C-alpha positions in Angstrom: -0.5 49.0 117.4 0.8 46.4 119.7 -1.0 44.1 122.1 0.2 45.9 125.1 -1.0 49.3 123.8 -3.7 50.6 126.1 -5.8 52.3 123.4 -7.7 50.4 120.7 -7.6 51.4 117.1 -11.0 53.0 117.3 -10.1 55.0 120.4 -6.9 56.2 118.7 -8.8 57.3 115.6 -11.6 59.0 117.5 -9.1 60.8 119.8 -7.1 61.9 116.8 -10.3 63.3 115.2 -11.5 65.1 118.3 -8.1 66.6 119.0 -7.8 67.8 115.5 -11.2 69.6 115.8 -10.2 71.0 119.2 -6.9 72.3 117.8 -8.9 74.0 115.1 -10.9 75.9 117.7 -7.9 76.9 119.8 -6.1 78.1 116.6 -9.1 80.3 115.8 -8.6 82.0 119.2 -5.1 83.1 118.0 -6.8 84.7 114.9 -9.3 86.5 117.1 -6.8 87.9 119.5 -4.3 89.2 116.9 -5.0 88.8 113.2 -8.6 90.1 113.3 -7.7 93.5 115.0 -4.8 94.0 112.7 -6.9 93.2 109.6 -9.6 95.6 110.7 -7.2 98.5 111.5 -5.3 97.8 108.2 -8.6 98.1 106.3 -9.4 101.4 108.0 -12.2 99.8 110.0 -11.1 101.0 113.5 -14.8 101.9 114.3 -15.8 98.4 113.5 -13.1 97.1 115.8 -14.2 99.5 118.5 -17.8 98.4 118.2 -16.7 94.7 118.2 -14.7 95.2 121.4 -17.6 97.1 123.1 -20.0 94.2 122.3 -17.5 91.4 123.0 -15.2 92.7 125.7 -13.6 89.2 126.1 -11.5 90.1 123.0 -9.5 92.5 125.1 -8.8 89.8 127.7 -7.7 87.4 124.9 -5.4 90.1 123.5 -3.9 90.9 126.9 -3.2 87.2 127.5 -1.9 86.3 124.1 1.2 84.3 125.3 -1.2 82.0 127.3 -3.6 81.7 124.3 -0.7 80.8 122.0 0.8 78.4 124.5 -2.5 76.6 125.0 -3.2 76.5 121.2 0.4 75.3 120.6 0.1 72.6 123.2 -3.2 71.4 121.6 -1.5 71.4 118.2 1.3 69.3 119.5 -1.0 66.8 121.2 -3.2 66.6 118.1 -0.2 66.1 116.0 1.0 63.3 118.2 -2.3 61.5 117.9 -2.3 62.1 114.1 1.1 60.6 113.8 0.1 57.7 116.1 -3.0 56.9 114.0 -1.4 57.2 110.6 -0.9 53.5 110.2 -3.8 52.2 112.3 -5.7 49.5 110.5 -9.2 50.2 109.1 -12.0 47.7 109.1 -12.0 44.9 106.6 -15.5 45.8 105.3 -14.9 47.9 102.1 -17.5 50.5 103.0 -16.3 50.9 106.5 -12.7 51.0 105.3 -13.6 53.8 102.9 -15.3 55.8 105.7 -12.3 55.2 108.0 -9.8 56.4 105.3 -12.0 59.5 104.6 -12.3 60.4 108.3 -8.5 60.0 108.7 -7.9 62.2 105.7 -10.4 64.8 106.9 -8.8 64.9 110.4 -5.4 65.4 108.8 -6.7 68.3 106.7 -8.3 69.9 109.8 -5.0 69.5 111.6 -3.0 71.2 108.9 -5.5 74.0 108.5 -5.2 74.5 112.3 -1.4 74.8 112.0 -1.8 77.3 109.2 -4.3 79.4 111.3 -1.9 79.2 114.2 1.0 80.4 112.0 -1.0 83.4 110.7 -2.0 84.4 114.3 1.6 84.0 115.5 2.8 86.2 112.6 0.4 89.0 113.6 0.9 88.6 117.3 4.7 88.3 117.5 6.5 88.9 114.2 4.6 91.8 112.5 4.9 94.1 115.5 8.7 93.7 115.4 8.8 94.8 111.7 7.0 98.1 112.4 
């Protein structure tokens, strides 16, 4: 971080943490739109899928707009990844207890980010790659 950087270290770490959590939620939308229906059909639970769609009709809308869903989730992952990268060498407080908490929060945010990327990849597989293989 330089003196002319507009964001403080705390703001960068908090932004990184929030964006990692937000990217997790947007990645889950990719699973809901594509992987969940494919899993239910593969398990022979078409009736469960039908009941789920009748109770949560928004699933159909999400499935119909999967390019937009994946675009938004991908954009959130890119933004969260940028802030993860930016905060990777941000200093933690000098107090040993606060430094330990800072390092743990940073580690947790990184894990949440990479889990989000994995969830996004699974959703992308079921949405775009698996249909081409059939």
